[in-house]
C-alpha positions in Angstrom: 104.6 117.6 90.1 102.0 119.9 88.5 98.6 119.9 90.2 95.5 121.4 88.5 91.7 121.3 88.7 90.6 118.7 86.2 89.1 119.8 82.9 86.5 118.0 80.7 89.3 116.6 78.5 90.8 114.7 81.4 87.5 113.1 82.4 87.9 109.8 80.4 91.4 109.2 81.8 90.1 110.0 85.4 87.2 107.6 85.0 89.4 104.8 83.7 91.7 105.1 86.7 88.9 105.2 89.2 87.2 102.2 87.7 90.6 100.3 87.8 90.4 100.6 91.6 86.7 100.1 91.9 86.2 103.7 93.1 82.9 105.5 92.5 82.3 107.4 89.3 78.5 107.2 88.9 77.9 110.3 91.0 80.7 112.6 89.7 78.3 114.7 87.6 75.5 114.9 90.2 77.5 115.8 93.3 79.6 118.9 94.0 82.9 117.1 93.4 86.0 119.2 92.4 88.5 116.8 90.8 92.2 117.5 90.7 94.8 115.8 88.6 98.6 115.6 88.9 101.1 115.5 86.2 104.8 114.7 86.5 106.9 115.6 83.4 103.7 115.8 81.4 102.5 112.3 82.4 99.2 111.9 84.2 100.1 110.5 87.6 96.9 110.7 89.7 93.6 112.1 90.7 91.7 113.1 93.8 88.7 115.2 94.7 86.8 117.2 97.3 83.1 117.2 97.8 82.4 120.3 100.0 79.6 120.8 102.5 80.3 124.1 104.4 83.3 123.6 106.7 83.4 119.9 106.0 84.4 118.0 102.8 84.4 114.4 101.7 87.8 113.4 100.3 87.1 111.5 97.0 89.0 109.0 95.0 92.6 109.6 95.6 94.3 107.3 93.1 97.6 106.7 91.4 98.2 104.2 88.5 99.5 100.9 89.8 102.8 101.3 87.9 103.5 104.5 89.7 102.6 103.4 93.3 105.3 103.5 96.0 106.9 106.7 94.6 105.2 109.1 96.9 102.9 110.5 94.3 99.7 109.6 96.3 101.1 111.4 99.3 102.0 114.4 97.2 98.6 114.5 95.6 96.9 114.3 98.9 99.0 117.1 100.4 98.1 119.4 97.5 94.4 118.6 98.0 94.7 119.3 101.7 96.3 122.6 101.0 93.5 123.6 98.6 90.9 122.5 101.2 92.6 124.6 103.9 92.9 127.6 101.6 89.2 127.3 100.8 88.2 127.4 104.5 87.5 123.7 104.9 88.1 122.6 108.5 87.5 118.8 108.4 88.0 116.1 105.8 86.1 112.9 105.9 86.6 109.7 103.8 85.4 106.2 103.4 87.9 103.5 102.5 88.0 99.7 102.2 91.6 99.3 101.2 93.7 102.4 102.2 93.1 102.9 106.0 96.9 102.5 106.6 97.8 105.1 103.9 95.3 107.6 105.3 96.3 106.9 108.9 99.9 107.9 108.0 98.5 111.2 106.7 96.9 112.0 110.0 93.4 110.6 109.5 91.7 108.9 112.4 89.0 106.2 112.1 85.7 107.2 113.5 82.2 105.7 113.7 80.1 106.7 110.6 77.6 108.2 113.0 80.2 110.8 114.0 80.3 112.3 110.5 78.0 115.3 110.1 74.7 114.8 108.5 75.8 116.6 105.3 78.6 114.1 104.8 76.5 111.0 105.8 73.8 112.1 103.3 76.1 112.0 100.3 75.6 109.5 97.6 79.0 108.0 98.5 78.0 107.3 102.1 74.4 106.3 101.3 74.7 104.3 98.2 78.2 103.8 96.7 80.3 102.5 99.5 79.6 99.5 101.6 78.6 99.6 105.2 81.9 97.9 106.0 84.0 100.8 104.6 86.1 102.6 107.3 85.1 106.1 108.0 88.0 108.5 108.7 88.4 112.2 109.7 91.1 114.7 109.8 91.0 118.3 111.1 92.8 120.5 108.6 91.7 124.0 109.4 
């Protein structure tokens, strides 16, 4: 699998995939999100991102097309993002999910109360506007 930071030419494909899973796209241009894409044998196989705030980051929009789910691509994509986060000095990853708590638990994330997330994370557009109050908040120490 080849893993690269997303370029402008990949943006339409990324947005289509995120919309397919009802993941937020409206703030991608206004927040400090770094998007990464994965390719396998030249085929686009997934996306994920990091929205960094000092030693903390919000894990954003890890998604793999439905037809490719169950092949370990999501796990591989996440592991690459975690490696990048650690190399960049990020110590903790946070996320909100309504459908993938089990997946992220298997990757070492733990559910926490939203109030336990630092202010910088709670003040993001994703926390404040885009995700419902019923979304599960999760954290993982990576650094």
